[in-house]
Each structure stands twice: as structure tokens, then as C-alpha cells.
GUKETOR-269421 format. One record per residue (C-alpha): residue in one letter; x, y, z. Coordinates in steps of 0.02 Angstrom, whole numbers, plus 50000, padded with zeros to 5 digits. Each point is the difference from the previous one (the first is absolute). Layout:
N
aXYZ...
This chain:
98
m499635001149970r499415012450133i498944986650084g501464987850002i501165013150075a498715004650132r499784981650046a501884997250010e500215015550109s498574994350113a500774982750018a501705007650038w499255011350134h499074985250077r501584989150007a500995014450074t498765005650133d498844985350039g501244986249960w499584981749974l500024984250104r501474988249976p499744982650070v501274993850128y500444981550004q500914990150133g500444982049971g498944999749843t498445005850092k499235017249984v500105008450170g499385017449958n500215015349892v501125015249999r499435016649924e501275006249872f500155017749933d500935006249846t500865015850064k501025002349841l498405000149901l499325013450118m501535010749964f499684998649813v498165004250018l500405015250108s501375006149883a498814998949853r498695010450090l500965012150112k501445011149946r500805000050173y500344981249986r500845001249830q501874998349984r500475012349864g501765006450038d500984988949881i498665000749866t500065019049997l501865000449965t499864986649867i498575008749911k500855017050011d501654993849931r499184989449865a498875014349943k501495011549978q500994986549906l498554996649881a499665018549970l501805003749955a500194984049897h498525005449893g500715017149963l499025010450124t500775015650074e500595001150180a498465010450039d498834986849926a500954986450094a499805009850162e498135001649970l499854981349969v500954996650160e498785011250097v498534990449929a500854983450042e500285005850179r498165004950019i499474982949934a501214991150118r499295009650149g498244995649945d499525018249969e499674996949816k499454985049898a501054993349857
């Protein structure tokens, strides 16, 4: 699995930064190539690797609210719910792993 993920990440990085040649045809005849780049893929690769490229604002609110709902629904006290919310916020920021 790790090897497959590493290969996929390498291929994504290559497509995003080095690009690929797309043939250009005119009147049914190949007249050249154009180098294409996948900039969206680059954004995904960067966001996976670098915190500053991650978009976390909406996720933080969703996780925070959902953690409190679940805690209270399962009979935890307000204090326990608040502690769960703090953990959820740290996870959302990337400061702690789930």
C-alpha cells in the first residue's frame, strides 16, 4: 500500500510540475505538441503536504459542533463535551492526530 501511494504521489507531482505533451492536430494532421500542466492536482499535492495550503475553516466548525452533539447525545457532561471539542479543534488544525 505504501509503495502504491508513493507512486501515485510521484505521478501526481510529475503531472502537476513537469506536465505532459498533448498533440495538436490541424486538418487531421499533427502539427505539434502543447505542454499541459494539472494545476488543480498541484493544489491537492501541496495541501496534503503543507499546512499553509490547507483549507480548514469550515471543517473546524463542523468538527467542533459535531463533537459537542455526539458527546451530549451519549450522556457525557458539559465538561466532557468541552474537552472533546478541544481535541476536535486540535485535530482540525493539524496539531494532533485522530
